[in-house]
C-alpha positions as CSV (number, residue, x, y, z in Angstrom):
1,X,-149.3,46.5,-29.0
2,X,-149.8,44.7,-32.4
3,X,-152.3,46.0,-34.9
4,X,-153.7,43.5,-37.5
5,X,-156.4,43.8,-40.2
6,X,-158.5,40.9,-39.0
7,X,-158.8,42.0,-35.4
8,X,-159.5,45.7,-35.9
9,X,-162.5,45.7,-33.5
10,X,-160.5,44.0,-30.8
11,X,-157.7,46.5,-31.3
12,X,-160.2,49.4,-31.0
13,X,-161.6,47.9,-27.9
14,X,-158.1,47.6,-26.5
15,X,-157.3,51.2,-27.3
16,X,-160.4,52.2,-25.5
17,X,-159.4,50.3,-22.4
18,X,-155.9,51.9,-22.5
19,X,-157.4,55.3,-22.8
20,X,-159.5,54.7,-19.8
21,X,-156.5,53.7,-17.6
22,X,-154.2,56.4,-19.0
23,X,-151.4,54.1,-20.2
24,X,-149.5,54.6,-23.5
25,X,-148.0,51.8,-25.5
26,X,-146.1,51.8,-28.9
27,X,-147.9,50.3,-31.8
28,X,-146.1,47.5,-33.6
29,X,-147.3,46.7,-37.2
30,X,-146.9,43.2,-38.4
31,X,-146.8,44.2,-42.1
32,X,-146.1,47.3,-44.1
33,X,-149.5,47.0,-45.7
34,X,-151.1,47.5,-42.4
35,X,-149.5,50.9,-41.9
36,X,-151.3,54.0,-43.0
37,X,-149.9,55.8,-46.1
38,X,-149.0,58.9,-44.1
39,X,-146.8,56.8,-41.9
40,X,-145.1,55.1,-44.8
41,X,-144.4,58.4,-46.6
42,X,-142.8,59.8,-43.4
43,X,-140.5,56.8,-43.0
44,X,-139.3,56.8,-46.6
45,X,-138.6,60.5,-46.4
46,X,-136.2,59.9,-43.5
47,X,-134.5,57.0,-45.4
48,X,-134.0,59.1,-48.5
49,X,-132.5,61.9,-46.5
50,X,-130.1,59.5,-44.8
51,X,-129.1,57.9,-48.1
52,X,-128.4,61.3,-49.6
53,X,-126.3,62.3,-46.6
54,X,-124.3,59.0,-46.8
55,X,-123.6,59.6,-50.5
56,X,-122.3,63.1,-49.7
57,X,-120.1,61.7,-47.0
58,X,-118.6,59.0,-49.3
59,X,-117.9,61.6,-51.9
60,X,-115.9,63.6,-49.4
61,X,-113.8,60.5,-48.4
62,X,-110.4,59.8,-50.1
63,X,-108.1,56.8,-50.4
64,X,-110.9,54.4,-49.7
65,X,-109.8,50.9,-48.8
66,X,-111.3,47.9,-50.5
67,X,-111.0,45.3,-47.7
68,X,-114.7,45.2,-47.1
69,X,-115.7,43.8,-43.7
70,X,-112.2,42.2,-43.2
71,X,-110.5,43.9,-40.2
72,X,-107.0,45.2,-40.8
73,X,-105.2,42.9,-38.3
74,X,-106.7,39.9,-40.2
75,X,-105.8,41.5,-43.5
76,X,-102.2,42.0,-42.3
77,X,-102.0,38.3,-41.2
78,X,-103.2,37.2,-44.6
79,X,-100.5,39.3,-46.3
80,X,-97.9,37.7,-44.0
81,X,-99.1,34.2,-44.9
82,X,-98.8,35.1,-48.6
83,X,-95.2,36.1,-48.1
84,X,-95.7,39.8,-48.6
85,X,-94.1,42.6,-46.6
86,X,-96.3,44.0,-43.8
87,X,-95.0,47.5,-43.5
88,X,-97.5,50.3,-43.2
89,X,-96.8,51.4,-46.8
90,X,-97.3,47.9,-48.2
91,X,-100.6,47.5,-46.2
92,X,-101.8,50.8,-47.5
93,X,-101.1,49.9,-51.1
94,X,-102.7,46.4,-50.9
95,X,-105.8,47.6,-49.0
96,X,-106.5,50.3,-51.6
97,X,-105.8,48.3,-54.7
98,X,-108.5,45.8,-53.9
99,X,-107.7,42.5,-55.6
100,X,-106.1,41.2,-58.7
101,X,-107.3,43.2,-61.7
102,X,-108.9,45.9,-59.5
103,X,-107.0,49.2,-59.5
104,X,-107.1,51.9,-56.9
105,X,-108.8,55.2,-57.5
106,X,-107.0,58.1,-59.1
107,X,-106.0,59.9,-56.0
108,X,-104.7,56.7,-54.3
109,X,-102.7,55.8,-57.4
110,X,-101.2,59.2,-57.5
111,X,-100.2,59.0,-53.9
112,X,-98.7,55.5,-54.3
113,X,-96.6,56.6,-57.3
114,X,-95.3,59.6,-55.5
115,X,-94.6,57.6,-52.3
116,X,-92.6,55.0,-54.2
117,X,-90.0,57.5,-55.4
118,X,-89.3,58.3,-51.7
119,X,-90.0,55.0,-50.0
120,X,-88.0,52.6,-52.1
121,X,-84.6,54.6,-51.7
122,X,-85.3,54.8,-48.0
123,X,-86.1,51.1,-48.0
124,X,-82.7,50.4,-49.6
125,X,-81.0,52.5,-47.1
126,X,-82.8,50.7,-44.3
127,X,-81.6,47.4,-45.8
128,X,-78.0,48.7,-45.9
129,X,-78.3,49.9,-42.3
130,X,-79.6,46.5,-41.3
131,X,-76.7,44.8,-43.0
132,X,-74.2,47.2,-41.4
133,X,-75.8,46.6,-38.0
134,X,-75.4,42.8,-38.5
135,X,-71.8,43.3,-39.4
136,X,-71.2,45.4,-36.3
137,X,-72.9,42.8,-34.2
138,X,-70.8,40.0,-35.7
139,X,-67.6,42.0,-35.1
140,X,-68.7,42.7,-31.5
141,X,-69.2,39.0,-31.0
142,X,-65.8,38.3,-32.5
143,X,-64.2,40.8,-30.1
144,X,-65.9,39.2,-27.1
145,X,-64.7,35.8,-28.2
146,X,-61.2,37.1,-28.5
147,X,-61.4,38.6,-25.0
148,X,-62.6,35.2,-23.6
149,X,-59.7,33.4,-25.4
150,X,-57.2,35.9,-24.1
151,X,-58.5,35.5,-20.5
152,X,-58.3,31.7,-20.9
153,X,-54.7,31.9,-22.3
154,X,-53.7,34.2,-19.4
155,X,-55.1,31.7,-16.9
156,X,-53.3,28.8,-18.7
157,X,-50.1,30.9,-18.8
158,X,-50.4,31.6,-15.0
159,X,-50.8,27.9,-14.3
160,X,-47.9,26.9,-16.5
161,X,-45.7,29.6,-14.9
162,X,-46.7,28.3,-11.4
163,X,-45.8,24.8,-12.5
164,X,-42.5,25.9,-13.9
165,X,-41.6,27.9,-10.8
166,X,-42.5,24.9,-8.6
167,X,-40.4,22.6,-10.8
168,X,-37.4,24.9,-10.7
169,X,-37.8,25.4,-7.0
170,X,-37.9,21.6,-6.4
171,X,-34.9,21.1,-8.7
172,X,-32.9,23.8,-7.0
173,X,-33.7,22.4,-3.6
174,X,-32.6,18.9,-4.8
175,X,-29.4,20.3,-6.3
176,X,-28.7,22.2,-3.1
177,X,-29.2,19.1,-1.0
178,X,-27.0,17.1,-3.3
179,X,-24.2,19.8,-3.1
180,X,-24.5,19.8,0.6
181,X,-24.1,16.1,0.8
182,X,-21.1,16.2,-1.5
183,X,-19.5,19.0,0.5
184,X,-20.0,17.1,3.7
185,X,-18.4,14.1,2.1
186,X,-15.3,15.9,0.8
187,X,-15.0,17.8,4.0
188,X,-14.8,14.5,5.9
189,X,-12.0,13.4,3.5
190,X,-9.8,16.5,3.8
191,X,-7.6,17.1,6.7
192,X,-8.9,20.3,8.5
193,X,-5.4,21.9,8.9
194,X,-4.5,21.3,5.2
195,X,-7.9,22.8,4.1
196,X,-7.4,25.9,6.2
197,X,-3.9,26.4,4.8
198,X,-5.1,26.0,1.2
199,X,-7.8,28.6,1.8
200,X,-5.3,31.0,3.1
201,X,-3.0,30.5,0.1
202,X,-5.9,31.0,-2.3
203,X,-6.9,34.2,-0.6
204,X,-3.4,35.7,-0.5
205,X,-2.9,34.8,-4.2
206,X,-6.2,36.6,-5.1
207,X,-5.2,39.7,-3.2
208,X,-1.8,39.8,-4.9
209,X,-3.4,39.4,-8.4
210,X,-5.6,42.4,-7.9
211,X,-2.9,44.5,-6.3
212,X,-4.8,44.8,-3.1
213,X,-1.9,44.4,-0.6
214,X,-3.0,46.6,2.3
215,X,-3.9,46.2,5.9
216,X,-6.4,43.4,4.9
217,X,-3.5,41.5,3.3
218,X,-1.4,42.0,6.4
219,X,-4.2,40.6,8.5
220,X,-4.4,37.6,6.2
221,X,-0.6,37.1,6.5
222,X,-1.0,37.2,10.2
223,X,-3.7,34.6,9.8
224,X,-1.3,32.4,7.8
225,X,1.3,32.7,10.5
226,X,-1.3,31.8,13.1
227,X,-2.3,28.8,11.0
228,X,1.3,27.6,10.5
229,X,1.9,28.1,14.3
230,X,-1.2,26.0,14.9
231,X,0.1,23.4,12.5
232,X,3.4,23.3,14.2
233,X,1.7,23.1,17.6
234,X,-0.5,20.3,16.4
235,X,2.5,18.4,15.2
236,X,3.9,18.3,18.8
237,X,0.6,16.7,20.0
238,X,0.5,13.3,18.3
239,X,-2.8,11.5,17.7
240,X,-4.9,14.7,18.5
241,X,-6.0,16.2,15.2
242,X,-7.9,19.5,15.4
243,X,-11.7,19.1,15.2
244,X,-13.9,20.4,12.4
245,X,-15.6,22.8,14.7
246,X,-12.4,24.5,15.9
247,X,-11.1,24.9,12.3
248,X,-14.4,26.4,11.1
249,X,-14.4,28.8,14.0
250,X,-10.8,29.9,13.3
251,X,-11.7,30.5,9.6
252,X,-14.7,32.6,10.5
253,X,-12.9,34.6,13.1
254,X,-9.7,35.3,11.2
255,X,-11.3,36.0,7.8
256,X,-14.3,38.0,6.7
257,X,-16.2,38.5,3.5
258,X,-14.5,41.9,3.0
259,X,-11.1,40.0,2.6
260,X,-12.4,38.5,-0.6
261,X,-13.6,41.8,-2.3
262,X,-10.8,43.3,-4.5
263,X,-10.2,47.0,-4.7
264,X,-11.2,47.2,-8.3
265,X,-13.9,45.1,-10.0
266,X,-13.9,44.5,-13.8
267,X,-16.5,42.5,-15.7
268,X,-17.0,41.5,-19.3
269,X,-19.9,44.1,-19.5
270,X,-17.8,47.0,-18.2
271,X,-15.5,49.4,-20.0
272,X,-12.7,51.4,-18.6
273,X,-15.0,54.1,-17.3
274,X,-17.0,51.6,-15.3
275,X,-14.2,50.7,-12.9
276,X,-14.8,51.9,-9.4
277,X,-12.7,51.8,-6.3
278,X,-13.8,49.5,-3.6
279,X,-13.0,51.8,-0.7
280,X,-15.1,51.7,2.5
281,X,-18.6,53.0,1.8
282,X,-19.8,55.8,4.0
283,X,-23.4,56.8,4.7
284,X,-24.6,59.5,2.3
285,X,-22.2,58.6,-0.5
286,X,-23.2,57.8,-4.1
287,X,-23.0,54.1,-4.7
288,X,-23.5,51.6,-7.5
289,X,-25.4,48.4,-7.0
290,X,-24.4,45.0,-8.6
291,X,-25.9,41.7,-9.3
292,X,-25.8,39.1,-6.5
293,X,-24.7,36.5,-9.1
294,X,-21.5,36.2,-11.2
295,X,-20.6,37.8,-13.5
296,X,-21.2,41.1,-11.7
297,X,-23.2,43.6,-13.6
298,X,-24.3,47.1,-12.6
299,X,-28.0,47.0,-11.7
300,X,-28.7,50.5,-10.4
301,X,-27.2,53.7,-8.9
302,X,-28.2,55.3,-5.7
303,X,-27.2,56.7,-2.3
304,X,-26.3,54.8,0.8
305,X,-28.7,55.8,3.7
306,X,-27.9,53.5,6.6
307,X,-25.6,50.7,7.6
308,X,-27.2,50.1,11.0
309,X,-28.1,46.4,11.3
310,X,-31.1,47.4,13.5
311,X,-32.5,49.6,10.8
312,X,-35.9,48.2,9.6
313,X,-37.6,48.1,6.3
314,X,-41.2,46.8,6.4
315,X,-40.6,45.9,10.0
316,X,-37.6,43.6,9.1
317,X,-34.1,44.5,10.4
318,X,-31.3,44.9,7.8
319,X,-28.9,42.7,9.7
320,X,-25.2,42.6,9.0
321,X,-25.6,41.4,5.3
322,X,-27.8,44.3,4.0
323,X,-27.7,48.1,4.0
324,X,-30.3,50.7,3.3
325,X,-30.0,52.5,0.0
326,X,-32.3,54.7,-2.1
327,X,-32.3,53.9,-5.8
328,X,-31.9,56.9,-8.1
329,X,-31.4,55.3,-11.5
330,X,-32.3,51.9,-12.8
331,X,-29.7,50.3,-15.1
332,X,-31.3,46.8,-15.2
333,X,-35.0,47.7,-14.6
334,X,-36.3,44.1,-14.7
335,X,-33.9,42.9,-12.0
336,X,-35.7,41.4,-9.0
337,X,-34.7,42.6,-5.5
338,X,-33.1,40.2,-3.1
339,X,-35.2,41.7,-0.3
340,X,-38.4,43.1,-1.9
341,X,-40.6,45.5,0.2
342,X,-44.3,46.1,0.1
343,X,-45.4,47.0,-3.5
344,X,-41.8,46.9,-4.7
345,X,-40.3,43.9,-6.4
346,X,-38.1,45.1,-9.3
347,X,-35.6,47.9,-9.7
348,X,-38.0,49.7,-12.0
349,X,-40.5,49.9,-9.2
350,X,-37.9,50.8,-6.6
351,X,-36.7,54.0,-8.3
352,X,-37.0,56.8,-5.8
353,X,-37.6,54.4,-2.9
354,X,-35.4,53.0,-0.1
355,X,-34.7,49.2,-0.2
356,X,-32.4,46.7,1.4
357,X,-29.3,45.7,-0.7
358,X,-26.5,43.2,0.0
359,X,-23.5,45.1,1.4
360,X,-21.1,43.0,-0.7
361,X,-22.8,44.2,-3.8
362,X,-22.6,47.9,-2.9
363,X,-19.6,50.0,-4.0
364,X,-18.9,53.7,-3.8
365,X,-19.1,55.4,-7.1
């Protein structure tokens, strides 16, 4: 309810009406001059007490900021636009120092000076740590790059190795086919009986050279006599030369691979202590194992376990060409096995394990 000076009687009439109905309404004065002096004195007393309390509160406060009504997020953004650091310490200093030419109060200045002696060395250490972290990150990226390059080189090497192996395999196959064709050609040109006689003479001469004139030599001499008898017999049958199949069958029947193994083997890589007798090898005896190629070199040492052709290694029978041995010592660790087994490819991997070895390359120690 508004109270004005010009309508005092209307206001009194309204107050009387309100009193009759029992309703209370606040009085709203349109001007300070309309208010009674008692009311004005009471209001100003409250304002003075609040002002005195606010002054006391401000006196108790320390490190007052000078940003005014500007909120701190906006103040921080302004500092960032000006190119200043926005750490907590920098914001504290800038907000308390006011502006250019305005200095902070004594307590704030003392705090800032004391903090600088601690903050700036720490800031330098932080910068050093940041630099070291960047160097570690750079080194880590370099190591990762080297790993990727090594993986790529390994893949390229595997591809090149596969290509070389395929090329060597094809070349070997072509050379083998070429040699087979040449052998068939020369075989067709040579008289079978003369070829068999020449083979017999070469074998006998080799046995004489090594001093291995024994029962094997006698069997060979008997073979020579049989050949000469066959030659004489063939001379009495004109225009009927022996066939290639018959001659080959006679050679395989009358000679064996054991006839071509001397009693003593010497190579350029052996000394006098590495000469071993080529006596018949028995199961359980210590043996030495040789290369399958020439010149013969010692590959490993072991023990002969079995000569049974039906003996199986990895479900594959030995046959008549291989025997079962256990390798005790590797002389040539990188040598690849002729008949590798599961998980075993080289002599180094076969130490302490049983493998198949060519019988012609096994000699008793």
